[in-house]
C-alpha positions as CSV (number, residue, x, y, z in Angstrom):
1,M,103.1,-4.3,-21.9
2,A,102.1,-0.6,-21.9
3,A,99.9,-1.1,-24.9
4,R,98.1,-3.8,-22.9
5,R,97.7,-1.6,-19.9
6,Q,96.2,1.1,-22.1
7,Y,93.8,-1.2,-23.5
8,L,92.6,-2.3,-20.1
9,G,92.1,1.2,-19.2
10,I,90.0,2.1,-22.2
11,L,87.6,-1.1,-21.3
12,F,87.4,0.1,-17.6
13,A,86.4,3.5,-18.7
14,L,83.8,2.2,-21.2
15,G,82.1,-0.2,-18.5
16,A,82.0,2.9,-16.0
17,V,80.2,4.9,-18.6
18,F,77.7,2.2,-19.5
19,S,76.9,1.6,-15.7
20,L,76.1,5.3,-15.2
21,G,74.0,5.3,-18.4
22,A,72.0,2.1,-17.5
23,G,71.5,3.6,-13.9
24,F,70.1,6.8,-15.1
25,Y,67.8,5.3,-17.6
26,L,66.3,2.8,-15.0
27,S,65.8,5.4,-12.5
28,N,63.9,7.3,-15.0
29,A,62.0,4.7,-16.9
30,P,58.3,4.6,-16.4
31,G,57.2,2.3,-13.8
32,A,60.6,2.6,-12.0
33,A,60.6,1.2,-8.5
34,A,60.7,3.9,-5.6
35,P,63.0,3.6,-2.7
36,V,62.0,1.3,0.0
37,G,58.9,2.3,2.2
38,E,57.8,5.1,-0.2
39,P,54.8,3.1,-1.5
40,Q,53.5,2.7,2.1
41,R,54.0,6.4,3.0
42,E,52.2,7.4,-0.4
43,R,49.3,4.7,0.2
44,R,48.9,6.2,4.0
45,R,48.9,9.8,2.4
46,A,46.3,8.9,-0.3
47,V,44.1,6.9,2.3
48,A,44.2,10.3,4.6
49,A,43.2,12.4,1.7
50,G,40.4,9.9,0.8
51,D,41.7,9.0,-2.6
52,L,41.6,5.3,-2.1
53,A,38.5,5.1,0.6
54,I,35.7,2.7,-0.8
55,P,32.3,4.4,-1.1
56,V,29.6,2.8,1.4
57,E,26.4,3.6,2.9
58,V,25.8,3.1,6.7
59,A,22.9,3.1,9.0
60,E,22.8,3.8,12.8
61,V,22.4,1.0,15.2
62,V,19.2,1.6,17.0
63,R,17.5,0.3,20.2
64,D,13.6,-0.1,19.5
65,T,10.9,-2.2,19.3
66,L,11.0,-5.0,16.7
67,I,7.9,-6.0,15.3
68,V,7.5,-9.3,13.7
69,T,5.2,-9.3,10.5
70,I,2.8,-11.7,8.8
71,T,2.4,-11.5,5.0
72,A,-0.4,-12.5,3.0
73,A,-2.0,-11.8,-0.2
74,G,-5.8,-10.3,-1.3
75,Q,-7.6,-8.2,-3.5
76,A,-8.9,-4.8,-3.1
77,K,-12.6,-4.3,-2.9
78,P,-14.8,-1.3,-2.1
79,V,-16.3,-0.7,1.5
80,R,-19.5,0.2,0.3
81,Q,-20.9,-1.1,-3.4
82,T,-24.5,-1.3,-4.7
83,T,-26.4,-2.3,-7.6
84,I,-29.2,0.1,-8.8
85,V,-32.4,-2.0,-9.9
86,A,-35.2,-0.6,-11.9
87,T,-38.4,-0.6,-9.5
88,V,-40.8,0.4,-12.3
89,S,-41.1,-0.7,-15.9
90,G,-40.7,1.6,-18.9
91,R,-38.2,2.9,-21.6
92,I,-35.0,4.5,-20.7
93,E,-35.6,8.2,-21.5
94,R,-32.3,9.8,-20.6
95,L,-28.9,8.2,-19.4
96,L,-27.1,11.1,-17.7
97,V,-23.9,9.6,-16.5
98,R,-20.8,7.4,-17.8
99,E,-18.7,5.0,-16.0
100,N,-16.5,6.5,-13.4
101,D,-18.3,9.6,-13.1
102,L,-18.3,10.9,-9.6
103,V,-22.0,11.3,-8.3
104,T,-23.7,12.3,-5.1
105,P,-27.1,11.4,-3.6
106,E,-28.6,14.7,-5.4
107,T,-27.2,13.4,-8.8
108,L,-29.8,12.4,-11.5
109,L,-28.5,9.1,-13.0
110,L,-31.2,8.5,-15.5
111,T,-34.9,8.8,-16.2
112,I,-37.6,6.3,-17.3
113,D,-40.5,7.4,-19.3
114,S,-43.0,8.9,-17.0
115,T,-46.1,9.5,-19.1
116,E,-48.1,6.3,-18.0
117,Y,-47.1,6.9,-14.2
118,A,-48.2,10.5,-14.3
119,L,-51.5,9.5,-15.8
120,E,-52.0,6.9,-12.9
121,V,-51.3,9.4,-10.3
122,D,-54.2,11.6,-11.9
123,R,-56.4,8.6,-11.8
124,A,-55.6,8.1,-8.3
125,L,-56.3,11.7,-7.4
126,A,-59.8,11.3,-9.1
127,A,-60.5,8.3,-7.2
128,R,-59.5,9.8,-4.1
129,R,-61.7,12.9,-4.5
130,A,-64.7,10.7,-5.6
131,A,-64.1,8.4,-2.2
132,E,-63.9,11.8,-0.3
133,A,-67.2,13.0,-1.4
134,S,-68.9,9.8,-0.5
135,Y,-67.3,9.7,2.8
136,R,-68.3,13.3,3.6
137,E,-71.9,12.4,2.5
138,A,-72.1,9.3,4.7
139,T,-70.6,11.2,7.8
140,I,-72.5,14.4,7.5
141,F,-74.3,13.7,10.9
142,D,-71.6,11.9,12.8
143,G,-70.9,15.0,14.7
144,Q,-73.8,14.2,16.8
145,I,-72.6,11.2,18.0
146,Q,-71.4,11.6,21.8
147,N,-69.5,8.6,22.3
148,D,-66.0,8.8,21.1
149,T,-65.3,5.0,20.7
150,L,-68.4,4.7,18.8
151,R,-67.7,7.8,16.5
152,S,-64.2,6.3,15.8
153,E,-65.5,2.9,15.1
154,R,-68.3,4.3,12.7
155,D,-65.4,6.5,11.0
156,A,-63.3,3.5,10.2
157,F,-66.5,1.7,8.9
158,V,-67.3,4.5,6.6
159,R,-64.0,5.0,5.3
160,A,-63.6,1.2,4.2
161,R,-67.3,1.2,2.7
162,T,-66.6,4.4,0.7
163,G,-63.2,3.2,-0.5
164,L,-61.3,6.1,0.8
165,D,-58.4,4.0,2.5
166,D,-57.9,2.2,-0.8
167,A,-58.0,5.4,-2.8
168,E,-55.3,7.2,-0.3
169,L,-53.1,3.7,-0.8
170,R,-53.4,4.0,-4.6
171,L,-52.6,7.3,-4.7
172,R,-49.4,6.7,-2.5
173,K,-48.4,3.8,-4.6
174,A,-48.9,5.9,-8.1
175,L,-46.7,8.9,-6.6
176,L,-44.2,6.5,-5.4
177,D,-44.0,4.8,-8.9
178,L,-43.7,8.2,-10.6
179,E,-40.8,9.1,-8.2
180,H,-39.1,6.0,-9.4
181,T,-38.9,7.3,-12.7
182,R,-36.1,9.6,-11.6
183,I,-33.0,7.4,-10.3
184,T,-30.4,8.9,-8.0
185,P,-27.7,7.0,-6.1
186,P,-28.0,6.1,-2.5
187,F,-24.7,7.4,-1.5
188,A,-21.6,9.4,-3.1
189,G,-19.3,7.3,-5.3
190,R,-18.4,6.4,-9.0
191,V,-20.6,5.2,-11.4
192,A,-19.7,1.5,-12.6
193,S,-21.0,-1.4,-14.8
194,I,-23.6,0.4,-16.8
195,Q,-26.0,-2.2,-17.9
196,I,-28.4,-0.2,-20.3
197,A,-28.7,2.6,-23.0
198,A,-31.1,5.3,-23.6
199,G,-34.0,4.1,-25.6
200,Q,-34.0,0.6,-23.8
201,W,-37.0,-1.1,-22.2
202,V,-36.4,-2.2,-18.7
203,R,-38.7,-4.1,-16.5
204,S,-38.9,-4.1,-12.7
205,G,-36.1,-5.9,-11.2
206,D,-33.5,-5.3,-14.3
207,L,-30.0,-4.2,-13.2
208,L,-29.3,-0.9,-14.4
209,L,-25.8,0.3,-13.1
210,S,-23.5,0.0,-10.1
211,I,-22.3,2.8,-7.7
212,V,-19.1,2.0,-5.7
213,D,-17.7,4.4,-3.2
214,L,-13.8,4.4,-3.5
215,N,-12.6,6.8,-0.8
216,T,-12.1,3.7,1.7
217,I,-10.8,0.3,0.4
218,E,-10.7,-3.1,2.0
219,V,-8.4,-5.9,1.4
220,E,-9.3,-9.4,2.6
221,V,-6.5,-11.8,3.4
222,H,-6.4,-15.2,4.8
223,V,-4.1,-15.9,7.6
224,L,-2.9,-19.3,8.9
225,E,-4.6,-20.2,12.1
226,G,-1.3,-20.6,14.0
227,E,-0.6,-16.9,13.2
228,V,-4.0,-15.2,13.6
229,G,-3.6,-15.2,17.5
230,F,-0.8,-12.7,17.0
231,L,-3.0,-10.1,15.4
232,A,-5.6,-7.5,16.6
233,P,-8.0,-5.1,15.3
234,G,-6.3,-1.6,15.0
235,R,-2.8,-3.0,14.1
236,S,-0.9,-1.3,11.6
237,A,-0.7,-2.7,7.9
238,R,1.3,-2.1,5.0
239,V,0.1,-2.8,1.6
240,N,1.7,-3.1,-1.9
241,F,-0.3,-3.4,-5.1
242,T,1.1,-4.7,-8.2
243,A,-0.3,-1.7,-10.0
244,F,1.9,0.5,-8.0
245,P,5.0,-1.5,-7.6
246,D,7.1,1.5,-6.0
247,E,4.5,2.7,-3.6
248,V,3.7,1.6,-0.1
249,F,-0.2,2.2,1.4
250,Y,-0.7,2.3,5.0
251,G,-3.8,0.8,6.7
252,R,-5.1,-0.9,9.6
253,V,-6.6,-4.2,10.6
254,E,-10.3,-3.8,10.8
255,T,-11.8,-7.0,11.6
256,I,-10.7,-10.5,12.3
257,N,-13.2,-13.2,11.5
258,P,-13.5,-15.7,14.3
259,L,-14.1,-18.6,12.3
260,I,-11.4,-20.9,10.8
261,D,-11.8,-22.3,7.4
262,P,-11.8,-26.1,8.2
263,V,-10.2,-26.9,5.0
264,A,-7.7,-24.1,4.3
265,R,-7.0,-23.5,8.2
266,T,-7.0,-19.9,7.8
267,A,-9.2,-17.1,9.0
268,K,-10.2,-14.1,7.2
269,V,-8.5,-10.8,8.1
270,T,-9.9,-7.4,6.8
271,V,-7.6,-4.4,6.1
272,R,-8.9,-1.0,5.7
273,L,-7.1,1.8,4.1
274,D,-7.9,5.3,2.8
275,N,-8.1,6.0,-1.2
276,P,-8.8,9.7,-1.2
277,D,-7.5,10.0,-4.8
278,G,-9.6,6.8,-6.0
279,R,-6.4,5.2,-7.5
280,I,-6.7,1.8,-5.8
281,L,-9.4,0.0,-7.8
282,P,-11.6,-3.0,-6.8
283,G,-9.9,-6.2,-7.7
284,M,-6.4,-5.1,-7.7
285,Y,-3.9,-7.8,-6.3
286,A,-2.2,-6.7,-3.0
287,R,0.4,-8.0,-0.7
288,V,-0.2,-7.2,2.9
289,T,2.2,-6.9,5.6
290,L,0.5,-7.0,9.0
291,D,2.1,-6.0,12.4
292,A,1.9,-9.0,14.6
293,R,4.2,-9.6,17.6
294,R,6.1,-6.8,19.4
295,F,9.4,-7.1,21.2
296,P,10.4,-4.0,22.7
297,D,13.9,-2.6,23.8
298,R,16.0,-4.7,21.2
299,I,19.3,-3.7,19.6
300,L,18.5,-3.6,15.8
301,V,20.5,-3.4,12.6
302,P,19.2,-3.3,9.0
303,R,19.1,-6.7,7.3
304,A,21.3,-5.5,4.6
305,A,24.1,-5.1,7.4
306,I,24.4,-8.8,7.8
307,L,27.1,-10.7,6.0
308,E,28.2,-14.2,6.1
309,R,32.0,-15.0,6.0
310,D,33.4,-18.4,6.7
311,R,29.9,-19.6,7.6
312,R,29.9,-17.1,10.7
313,T,27.7,-14.0,10.7
314,I,29.4,-10.6,10.7
315,V,28.6,-6.9,10.4
316,F,31.0,-4.0,9.3
317,V,31.2,-1.2,11.6
318,N,32.4,2.2,10.5
319,E,35.5,3.2,13.0
320,N,36.9,6.4,12.1
321,G,36.8,5.7,8.4
322,F,37.8,2.1,8.4
323,A,35.6,-1.1,8.0
324,K,36.1,-3.2,11.1
325,W,34.3,-6.4,10.9
326,R,32.6,-8.1,14.1
327,Y,31.3,-11.6,14.5
328,V,27.7,-11.2,15.8
329,T,25.1,-13.4,17.1
330,T,21.4,-12.6,15.5
331,G,18.1,-13.0,17.3
332,L,14.7,-12.2,16.1
333,E,14.2,-10.4,12.5
334,N,11.5,-9.0,10.3
335,N,11.8,-7.9,6.6
336,D,13.7,-4.7,7.7
337,F,15.6,-5.4,10.9
338,V,17.8,-7.9,12.6
339,E,18.1,-8.4,16.3
340,I,21.8,-8.3,17.5
341,L,22.3,-10.5,20.8
342,P,25.3,-10.9,23.1
343,G,27.4,-14.1,22.7
344,P,30.0,-16.0,24.4
345,R,32.5,-15.9,21.2
346,T,30.7,-13.0,19.5
347,Q,30.9,-9.2,19.7
348,T,28.0,-6.8,19.8
349,V,27.0,-3.3,18.8
350,E,25.7,-0.4,20.3
351,P,23.0,2.2,19.5
352,G,24.6,5.2,17.6
353,E,27.3,3.2,15.9
354,Q,27.5,3.0,12.1
355,V,26.9,-0.4,10.5
356,L,27.7,-0.6,6.6
357,V,24.7,-1.6,4.4
358,R,26.0,-1.0,0.9
359,G,29.1,-1.6,-0.8
360,H,30.4,-3.7,1.9
361,F,30.4,-7.2,0.2
362,S,33.7,-7.5,-1.2
363,L,35.4,-5.4,1.5
364,I,38.2,-6.9,4.1
365,H,38.7,-6.0,7.5
366,D,40.2,-2.6,8.2
367,A,39.6,-1.5,4.7
368,A,39.4,2.3,4.2
369,I,36.0,3.7,3.4
370,R,34.1,6.8,2.9
371,V,30.2,7.3,3.4
372,S,28.3,8.1,0.4
373,H,24.7,8.7,0.0
374,D,24.5,6.8,-3.2
375,V,26.9,4.0,-3.5
376,R,25.6,3.3,-7.2
377,D,26.9,6.6,-8.6
378,D,30.3,6.2,-7.1
379,G,30.6,2.6,-8.5
380,P,32.6,-0.3,-7.3
381,G,36.3,-0.1,-6.7
382,I,38.4,2.8,-5.8
383,A,36.8,6.1,-5.8
384,P,38.6,8.9,-7.8
């Protein structure tokens, strides 16, 4: 009996030792559970320290004028462009420019062999001198005529009979032809589309080259007849060129054609923009955004702030570091902004409040957030 009691005591002691060892191991093993309430306290401390806040970008709600825009496509073209045409025939003696050269009205573009035209000037001078001699001989006594009208009529008659008028006209024509052997541009611009080469024979009327003024560019677009009434000359325009995908160029509506194309049902609208560096070239494809209707005093948020959850429109508002969603009613919009209207079963936002515009697609209500200037650098998920 005593032996049995001794045996039970040993078993009890071993069980106690095993229980203490197991408890010590579990309490120190990786991933061991903390006491009840500790995870919540740790999470609150982490959120307060910003360790679990999700990086987002924000924008302020504004009260401003909403501008509804019209978008159309077109091509760039120069405001001024001319084709230089030969007005005399001859051999191209010198070609002094190349395409894309910048020229002024004083720049000599090319010369045509002037030998024959210089000789023609000499002939005309000689003919005029002979005519002047005949004229003086015929009018040597005309100073004695007292009647001014009669003297004037006789002078015109003698000039015609001696060929003086014709000789003077031939001289002016010869001088003009000689001048046309030296070709200069009518305005400052760039050389384009050279059609000739040095040594080539050209005839009067042949195309030589073009001059384009690239300081100002026009883009012609065609706007639907239902929208053209909202436009007016002087309205702002933003132009995007395929050649410069990351740049926006600014111009204004120059003219609106009052005639509607009966087939396309559109009107031509011309936009003009400065091009001081000459980067925009004629023929470049452009997308033009025209300012049309203006709606002042509207509550506006960026388009990126608008989300849809459960078929309802929401925005996230930054309230002291937490993302609070609000169901909203939207109104007018353009490519950049959306109007927020009051509604019977929705909330609104106020100017100055911050709405989330990036990093908010997968957020839940009351999520901890922190404002970042570039969410892509922080990456998705929990920030370190």
